C-alpha positions in Angstrom: -0.1 0.1 -0.5 1.3 3.5 -0.4 0.5 6.3 1.8 -2.8 7.3 0.8 -3.8 4.4 1.5 -4.6 3.4 -1.7 -3.4 -0.2 -2.9 -1.5 -0.2 -6.5 -2.5 -2.9 -8.8 -0.7 -6.0 -9.2 0.0 -5.5 -13.4 0.1 -8.8 -15.1 1.8 -9.9 -18.7 0.5 -12.1 -20.0 1.9 -15.0 -23.2 -1.1 -16.6 -25.4 0.7 -18.7 -28.4 -3.5 -19.4 -29.3 -6.8 -18.4 -29.2 -6.3 -16.2 -25.7 -9.3 -18.3 -23.6 -6.7 -17.5 -20.6 -6.2 -14.3 -21.4 -10.4 -14.0 -21.8 -11.2 -14.9 -18.3 -8.7 -13.6 -16.3 -10.1 -10.5 -18.4 -13.7 -11.1 -17.8 -12.5 -11.8 -13.8 -10.4 -8.8 -14.1 -13.6 -7.0 -15.2 -16.6 -8.4 -13.3 -14.7 -7.6 -10.2 -13.5 -11.1 -9.0 -10.4 -10.0 -10.0 -9.9 -7.0 -7.6 -7.1 -4.3 -7.7 -5.2 -6.8 -11.0 -5.3 -4.9 -13.5 -3.4 -6.8 -17.5 -0.2 -3.9 -18.8 1.2 -6.5 -21.5 -0.3 -9.6 -23.8 2.6 -11.1 -25.7 3.0 -13.5 -28.5 5.1 -15.4 -30.7 2.2 -16.4 -33.3 1.3 -12.6 -35.5 -2.1 -14.5 -35.9 -2.8 -15.4 -32.8 -6.6 -14.8 -32.3 -6.1 -13.5 -28.3 -4.2 -10.9 -29.6 -7.1 -9.8 -31.1 -8.8 -10.8 -27.6 -6.5 -8.0 -26.4 -7.4 -5.1 -29.0 -10.9 -5.4 -28.6 -9.7 -4.4 -24.5 -7.8 -2.3 -25.0 -5.0 -4.0 -24.2 -1.0 -3.4 -25.4 1.1 -6.9 -27.1 3.3 -7.4 -28.6 4.4 -9.8 -30.8 8.0 -11.2 -30.9 8.5 -13.5 -33.4 11.1 -16.0 -31.1 
């Protein structure tokens, strides 16, 4: 917690290579407040055509494609 009493959110980096079903589960849990004080800071994929990248972009999450 910071001195003002507000806690700093846990920032997640999510790795995907396909449909992003686990990413979507995280998004849903965060949006429904089941995961309180958590945010997705970055989504990374090793596949440029991974559908999970589209899921991330739909929710305005930053994405990175790393081809290695």
